[in-house]
N, C-alpha and C positions, 0 to 999 in steps of 0.2 A: 653984499653977502660976503663974509670972511672966507678966505681960502681954506681948503681942506687941510687938516693936519697931515704931517708927513706920512704916517702909517695908516691912513684911511683913504678911502676912495669914494667920491660921491656916487650915489645910486643913479643909474640912468633913468630918466623920466620918460614915460610913454607919451607919444604925441596925442594931442586932443582927439578924442573919438575912438581911440584904439582901446576899447574896453575889454575885449576878450583876448587879444593877442598882441604881445610886443613882437614876437617873432612872426615872420611872414609865412602864412599857410600857402604853400604852392601845390599841395596835393588835395584831392577831394576828401570830404568827410565820409568815412566808411561806416555804414550802418551796422554791420556785423562782420563776423569772420569771413563769410562767403563773399561779401562785397569786396573785402580786401583781397581774397583769393582771386576773384575775377580780375581785379586791377593788376595783380601780379602776373596772371596768365596772359593778359592782353599785352603786357610789356616784356614777355619772354622770360619771366622770373618765376614761373611755376609750370611744372610738367606733371602729367598723369602717368602713373606706372600701372599697367594692366597685368603684368606678371605677378604671381604670388610672392609676397615677401614676408618672411617670418619675423614676428616681433620678439622672438627669442634670439638676441645677439645680431641677427642679420640686418635689421633696420639700423642698428648702431653703426655697423661697418659700412653700410651703404651711405649713410649720412656723413660719416667721417670723410669718405673719399670725395663726396660732392662738395663738402665744405672747403677742403684743401684747394679746390678749383674755383672757389667763389661761385659755386653753382646755384641752381634754382631751388626753390621749395619743391617738395615732392609730395604728391597725393597718391598714397598707396591704395589703389582701388580694391585690391583683394588681399588684405592682410591675413596672415596666419597667426592666431593667438599663441601665447607662450606655451600653452598646453598642447599645441599641435593641431588644434581644430580651426577650421576656417571661420572668419568673421565677416558679416555683411555690413560692418561699420567701417567706412574708409578712414585711413589714418593720415594726418598731415604732419610731415616732419620738415625740419630745416626752414621753417617759415622766416625766422630772423637770422638766417645764415650769412647775411652780408650787411655791412653798415648802411648801404643804400636802402635796403628794405626796412631796417630799423628806423631810418629817417622818414621813409614813407609812412610808417606807422605813427610817427609823431607829427605828421602833417607837413613835412618840409623835405627839402633836398639835403643830402649829407653836407653840403657846403653851408647850410643855414643852421646847423645844430648849435653853434655858439650863440645865435640870436635867441634860441630857446633858453639857453643858459642865462642870458641877460634877464629874461623874464623871471627865471627862478631866483636869480640874485636879487631882483627887485622885490619879489614877494617875500623872500626869506628875511630881509632886513629893511623894511620900509622906514624911511626917515620922515619925521614930521616936516611938512613944508613950512617955509617961513613967510610965504606970501599967499594971499587968497587966490591969485590966479593959478599958482601951482597946485593948490588944493583942488581947484576945479578940474585940473588935468588928471590928477592921480586918483581922486576920490572914487569915480565910477569903477575904475579897474580894481582897486583894493576891495571895494564893496562887493563886486562880482566874485572876486577870488575867495572871499571869506563866507559868502552866503549861498553858493551853489549847493543846493540840497539834493539834487536829483529829482526825477519825476517818477512817481509811483503809479504803476499801471494796475488795472484790475485783473488782467490776464496777459500772458506772454508766450512767445514761441518756445521758450525753454521748458514750458510745462504742457506741451501738446501731449506728451506721454508721461504718465505718472505711475511709478511702481513702488508699492509699499508691502510690508509684511513678508510673506513667503516669496513674493515676486522679486525681492531685492537680491541681486547677485552681482557683486563686483567682477566676478569671473566672466561675465558676459561682455565686459569691455575689453578691447584689444590692448591691454596694458603691457608696456614694454619691459622686457628684461634686458638690461643694457650691457652688462659685463659678465664674463665667466665667473662662476662661484657665488653669484648673488642668490640669496635665499628665496626670493619671491619677486614677482613683477612689481614695478615701481611706477606710481603716478608721478610724472616729472614736470607737468605744466599745470598744476592746480593753482587757481587763485583762491586762497584760503581766507574766508570772510568771517570776521569776529567783531565783537564789541564788548566793552567792559561790563561787569555785572550791574553797575549802578547807572549806566548811561547807554540807551539804545538810539540816541540821535545819530543821524548819518555822519555828522561831523566827528563823532567819536569812533567811527568804524576804522578797522584796519584791514587792508587787502595785502596779503603777502604770498610769496611763492615758496612753499616748503614741501619737500618731497614726502610721499606717503607710501608706505609698504602695504601691499595687499596681504592681509592676515587670514581672513576667512571670508565667506561670501558676504557677510555684513559687518566686517570689522577691518579697520586699517590702523596703522601706527603712524602717528603724527610726529615727524622729526623737525622740531624747531629749537633753535638755540635761545638761551636765556635772554639775550639782548634784543630779540626780535619782538615786533609789536604784538603778534599773535600770542606769544608766550607771556607777555606782560598782561594781556587781557585774561589769559587762562589763570594767572595767579590771583586775579580779583575774584574769580568764580570759586577757585579752590579755597581761598581764605574764607569765603562765605559758606563753604561746605556744599557747594552745588556743582553738578555737571554743567559744562558750558555748551550752549547751543552754537552750532557752527554750520557753515555751508561751503561747498567747494564748487567753483565754477570752472569748467573746462571749455576752452574754445570760444572766447568772447571777441568783441570787436577790438581792433589793435589799440585804440586809445585806452580801453579798460586794461588790457594786458600791460601796456607800457606804464600806465598809472601805478600798477602793482609793483613794478621793479625800479621806478625812478626815485632817487632821493628827493623828497619834496619838503617844503616848509612845514614845520610842526603845527602851524595854525590851520592847515588843510588836511582833510582826509583824502585817501587815494580816490575815493568815489567822486569827491568834488573836483579834484585835480584832473581826472580823466575827462570831466565835462569841459574844462578849460582847453584841453588838447583838441577836442572835436568842435568846440565853439558852441555847444549847447549841453543842457543838463544830461546826466547819465540816466538812462531808462532803467528803472528798478521794478521788481515785483516781490511781494511777500512770499517767502518759502512756504511750502504746503504743510510741513510738519514742525517747523522751528520758527521762533520769533526773530528771523533774520531777513534782511532785504538782499536780493541777489540780482545780478545783471539780467535784464529781461531777454537780451539777445544771445545768451550763452547757448552753446550746443548741448551741453550736459551740465546738470547740477546734482551734486550729491549732498544730501542733508543728513544731519545727525547731531550727536552730542559727544563731547570729550569728557571722559570719566575723570572725576576729581581724585580717584584713588587707584584705578587700574592702569598698569603699565605692562608693556611687553618688550622683549629684546628686539632691537632693530639693527639690521645690517648683518654682515658688512656689505657696503655698497661703494661703487666707484664715485669719486667726487671730482670737482674742478681742479684739484691739485694734481691729478694724475695718479692717485693712489686710492686704495680702499680705506674707508673709515673703520674705526673700531666698532665692535658690537656694544650697544648701550641700551638702557631702558628709556622708553619714551611713552607719553600718554596714548591711550587707545581711543579711537573714534568708533562709535557704534552707529551704523547707518540706519536712518529711519525712513528715507525715501531716496529714490533716484528718479529725476525727471529729465526729459530731454525733448528735442525736436523730433519730428516724425522720422526723419532719416538723418541722424546726427553724424557729425564728423568729429573724430577723436584727435585732439592736438597732442603731440608727444615730442620728445627730444631725448637727448642723453647729456650727461655731464662727464667730463674727463679732461685730460691734458689738452690745452689749447692747440688747434682751434675747436671750440664747441660754441653752441649758441650763447651761453652766458658770457663767454669771453668776447664775442662779437658785440653783444649788447653793451658790455662794459666799455669796449673801444668806442662805440658811438656816444655813450654817456660821458666819456672822458671830455669831449668837447662841450657837452651840456653843462658840466659842473666847473669848467675852466673859468668862466666869469665869477663864480663864487670864490675861487682861489685868488683871482686878481683883485676881487673886492677886499679880501682880508689882507693881501700882500701886493700892493700896487707895483712893486718892483718885478713881479713875476711876468715873464714874457710867454712862457709855455710850460705846461706840465703834462707829462706823459706817463701813463701806467701801462707798461708793456704787457700785452695779452699773454705772452709766453711766461711771464712771471706770476702766473695764477691770478692775473688781472689787477691785483692791488698790493702785492708784497714788495714790489720795487717801484719807486717813483723817480723819474728824471725831471729836474726842474731847471729851467734856464731863467736867469735874472739879469736885470740891469744893475750891475754892481757899482756902488758908489763909495763904500767905506769898508774898513777892515772888520772882519767878523760877521759880515752881513750874511754869508752863506750859512753859518751856524744859527744865526737868528731865524732864518727861514726854516731850517730843519726843525728846530725846537718848536717853532710856531705851528708848523704843519702838523706835527705829532700831537700837540696839545690843544689846538683850537678847532680843527676841522675833523668832524667824525669820520669822514671818508678815509682819513689817514691814520686812524687809531691802530690799525693792524698792519701798517706798512713797515716792513722790517728794515729796508734799505732805501735811503734817499741819496741820490747823486745830484749835486748842484753844479751847473755849468754856466758859462757866460752867455750873454744874449745872442751872440753870433753863432753859437754852437746849436745845431739842429738836435733838439732833445729827443726827436723820434727816429734818429738815425744812429744805429749802434756804432758805425764806423767813426762818426764824429765824437760820440760820447766816450768811446774807449780811447780814442786819441787824446781827448782832453784829460781823462783819468791817468793815462800813461805819462803824459808830458807835464801836467800841472799839479800833480799830487805827490806829496811826501808823506809816507805812512806814519812817520813820527809826529807830524804836525797837523795833517789834514783829515785824520779820521776821528770821528766823534762816536763814542760808544756809550750806550745807556743800558743799564741792567734792570731787571725786575720791573718791566713795564707790561701793560696789557698787550696781549698777543692773540692772534687768531686761535680760537678753541680747536680748530682742525689742524693746527700746525704741530705735527708730531716731532719736529726737530727741536722745539723748545723744551727746556729741561723740565718744566712743570706745565700742566694744562692751563692755558690762558695766561701764562706769565713767562716772559722771555726778554731777550735783549733786542736792541735796535742799533743800527749803525748808520752814520752819515759820512759821505765822502765829499769833501770840498775840492772840486775840480775846476775852480775858477782861477783867473789870473790873480796873483797875490799882489796886494798894494799896501802902501804906507807901512805900518808896523808889522805886517804879516811876513815880510822878508827884508833882509839886509843886502841881498844880492841884486845884481842887474838882471831884470826879468827878460826872458827871450821875446823877440819880435817874430810874429808869425809871418810866413812867406805869403805874399799876395801879389798877383799879377796886376799890371796897370790896366784900367778899364778900357782905355783906347786901344791897347794891344788886343784885348779880348774881343772887342767889336771888329777889329780888322781881320782877325783870324776867323771869326764867325762868318764874315763876308767871303773870305777866301775859301772856306770849306764848302760854302754854297756853290761857288763858282766851279770848283773842281769835282763837285758831286759827292762829297764825303759827308754831307749833313743830311 
């Protein structure tokens, strides 16, 4: 078999028999949200709050403080709704407030997240095997990955209580108001379930998390950006002149929730991929009033239609950037049913300047998509998206540098080839021995290895985050790369500095000395 070309990397092959998982499942399969809550509670990662907590701002402030301490998930047993009235529906916040709990939700330990990334890399770019024995090894896995359709049930826990007509009232839910000045409570953890107008196969479904403003007892405003899957499906219905059927699942099992937020291969739907997370097909049930399949184990399901013509002004709301968004018009959802378990639990969170749950999830998924980056660029040692940089606006990349101009090649390749970096404004490239996740190391490299006249790459008029108000035009702005690597060959005509480094034998002797004198 010929060796791989210089700028490609062979796909890791799964061992024979590993049909469902390349990564090691070290945690149990969680059947629903409550099962995961019990696991967290048994491991000291969930506590119950019996004191009343207001969903109007107070829950946000409480979660912020707990998150800064890497604290547990909180079950608010006696929440006070945003209108000041008590709710008998408990609220769960900060569920994914640590990388450890995100990893648990994905079925592994935080040290195993990169193994899951190997799985994603394999599924995203499968290469045809050249020998029949290799085909025998990978065939079952790829077949399983592309054919998991979910299992449809005739009845489900999420439909124990069904409310339609005049019984519909979004105000009965303890929906959170996150920040001062927001116009109405906001549903922050909805799994929005859609399919295109011409295809209702589960393979065509999209599960996405898009915030929803409560507008009236039976209407909500759906805020999705044009590049999101739900918005793409909506365009197919709108072009056909039809309202789009839709369902919102709140509080599902962790594999379902993670499936909705993980960047997955385009050949799979989130419903299929969540089945791979848990090792068995996703349990689904037909919605009561709409032609949509929903997770059977959800705590709450909101059914309805998105109007092809009606819009309402949404916002301003706080976002992951740490700022309020502008007021804009978005499509309106009319609710046709609310179904839920007999005693449902409402899952909620807030978004704001890191740390928040989206930034923690992004931190965990950083390791998940690292193998995808290495697959495209084998010279990459590590890639870090600092949470404090709004999760994706700055990237620090360490590389095994071999030739002049290599850092620029990586910058341009990351911006153009990998969707995860389309909206990254600043890329800093450092050498392999620099810890890309340590700002002390990174800033030292920038300060000592960068000449602003030579090592800055600026690109104008590129796609940029729609939410980035610093860009001169909506969705269009600049990008910058900083080459903080050692300069080699034609990159410099001067003698390059040698870094200070202590002898290894001296380090070991002083290690032993410090143990003897009690300073270690």
